[in-house]
C-alpha positions as CSV (number, residue, x, y, z in Angstrom):
1,M,-11.5,15.7,2.1
2,S,-14.5,14.5,-0.6
3,S,-16.4,11.6,0.3
4,T,-15.4,9.2,-2.9
5,G,-11.3,10.1,-1.3
6,E,-12.7,9.0,1.8
7,Q,-14.2,6.3,1.0
8,I,-11.9,4.8,-1.3
9,V,-9.2,5.8,1.7
10,N,-11.3,3.4,4.0
11,R,-11.6,0.6,1.2
12,F,-8.3,0.3,0.8
13,V,-7.4,-0.3,4.2
14,T,-10.5,-2.9,5.1
15,T,-9.7,-4.4,2.2
16,L,-6.1,-5.1,3.0
17,N,-6.9,-5.6,6.2
18,E,-9.4,-8.2,5.9
19,R,-6.9,-9.9,3.0
20,D,-9.7,-9.5,1.0
21,F,-7.6,-9.3,-2.4
22,D,-10.3,-9.6,-4.8
23,G,-11.7,-6.4,-3.1
24,F,-8.6,-4.6,-3.3
25,E,-7.8,-5.5,-6.9
26,A,-11.1,-4.0,-7.6
27,L,-10.2,-0.5,-6.0
28,F,-8.0,0.0,-9.4
29,V,-9.0,0.9,-13.1
30,D,-8.2,-1.1,-15.4
31,D,-5.6,0.6,-16.8
32,Y,-3.8,1.8,-13.5
33,Q,-0.5,3.3,-13.5
34,Q,1.5,2.8,-10.6
35,H,4.8,4.9,-10.4
36,Q,6.1,4.0,-7.2
37,A,9.5,1.8,-8.2
38,L,9.3,-1.0,-5.0
39,A,5.8,-2.3,-6.2
40,T,6.9,-2.1,-9.8
41,N,10.3,-3.8,-9.2
42,T,11.0,-2.3,-12.6
43,G,10.7,1.5,-12.4
44,S,8.2,1.5,-15.1
45,P,4.5,2.3,-14.4
46,A,3.0,-1.4,-13.4
47,A,-0.8,-2.4,-13.9
48,R,-3.3,-3.2,-10.9
49,H,-2.5,-6.9,-11.0
50,A,1.1,-6.3,-10.0
51,V,-0.1,-3.9,-7.1
52,R,-2.1,-6.7,-5.4
53,T,0.9,-9.1,-6.1
54,Y,3.1,-6.4,-4.4
55,Y,0.3,-6.0,-1.2
56,Q,0.4,-9.7,-1.4
57,D,4.0,-10.2,-0.9
58,R,3.9,-7.8,1.8
59,I,1.3,-9.0,3.8
60,T,3.0,-13.0,3.4
61,A,6.3,-11.5,4.8
62,F,4.2,-9.8,8.0
63,P,0.8,-11.9,8.0
64,D,-0.7,-10.3,11.1
65,M,-0.2,-6.7,9.2
66,V,-2.7,-4.2,10.4
67,V,-3.0,-0.9,7.9
68,T,-4.1,1.9,9.3
69,A,-4.4,5.6,7.8
70,Q,-3.5,9.0,9.1
71,P,-4.9,12.1,8.2
72,Y,-5.1,12.9,4.5
73,L,-6.4,15.8,2.0
74,S,-8.3,15.4,-1.1
75,T,-9.3,17.2,-4.0
76,D,-12.0,15.6,-6.4
77,D,-9.5,14.2,-8.9
78,Y,-6.7,13.5,-5.9
79,V,-6.6,12.1,-2.2
80,A,-2.9,12.2,-0.3
81,V,-3.0,9.9,2.9
82,N,-0.2,8.3,5.3
83,F,-0.6,5.0,5.5
84,V,0.7,3.2,8.5
85,Y,1.8,-0.4,8.5
86,T,2.4,-2.6,11.5
87,G,3.5,-6.6,11.7
88,T,6.0,-9.0,12.7
89,H,8.1,-10.2,9.9
90,Q,7.4,-13.9,9.6
91,G,8.5,-14.2,5.9
92,E,10.9,-13.0,3.7
93,Y,10.7,-9.6,3.1
94,L,13.1,-7.5,0.4
95,G,15.6,-10.6,0.2
96,I,15.6,-10.3,4.3
97,A,14.8,-13.9,6.0
98,P,12.0,-13.5,8.8
99,T,13.3,-11.8,12.0
100,G,10.3,-12.5,14.3
101,R,10.8,-8.9,15.0
102,S,7.7,-6.4,15.0
103,V,7.6,-3.3,12.8
104,T,5.7,-0.4,12.1
105,F,6.6,1.5,8.9
106,N,5.0,4.0,6.8
107,S,4.3,5.2,3.4
108,T,3.0,8.4,2.2
109,D,1.1,8.6,-1.4
110,I,-0.9,10.3,-3.5
111,M,-3.5,9.0,-5.8
112,R,-5.4,10.2,-8.6
113,L,-9.1,9.1,-8.8
114,R,-11.2,8.2,-11.3
115,G,-14.9,8.1,-10.6
116,D,-14.7,6.1,-7.2
117,Q,-11.6,4.2,-8.5
118,L,-8.0,4.6,-8.0
119,A,-6.2,5.4,-11.5
120,E,-3.0,6.4,-10.7
121,H,-0.7,6.6,-7.5
122,W,2.9,8.1,-6.6
123,G,4.2,7.2,-3.0
124,T,7.1,6.5,-1.1
125,V,7.6,3.9,1.6
126,D,10.1,4.4,4.6
127,L,12.3,1.9,3.6
128,H,15.0,2.8,5.7
129,G,13.3,3.0,8.9
130,L,12.0,-0.3,8.0
131,L,15.2,-2.0,7.2
132,Q,16.5,-0.4,10.4
133,Q,13.9,-2.2,12.3
134,L,14.8,-5.7,10.7
135,T,18.2,-5.7,10.6
136,A,19.2,-3.6,14.1
């Protein structure tokens, strides 16, 4: 794991857990490209502010959310990581009214680095597992 990749993943986790959305948005280059359809709501690449909004909405729905990073790999230009999210569903999310249920779900992410920032992202979220927990 390159130290830059590890540092970026650690900053990603720390800024979200501390609700430091300005610091979170600063992780991304100005011309950042987001390819995860759920995070863009359009299926086309989105800019860094859209990613900030995506995570703010998630944390609004799960205000006690804690993010952790499971084993990951990186090269000089890419980092792959499995993020685990745990929290209590206290606000609307994906059109589902608050349930008060505790959930744990993950995402698998590949991010392209540029210097000490994130330049591009591809990822998947375990929506099936999350929806099962929210609607069971």
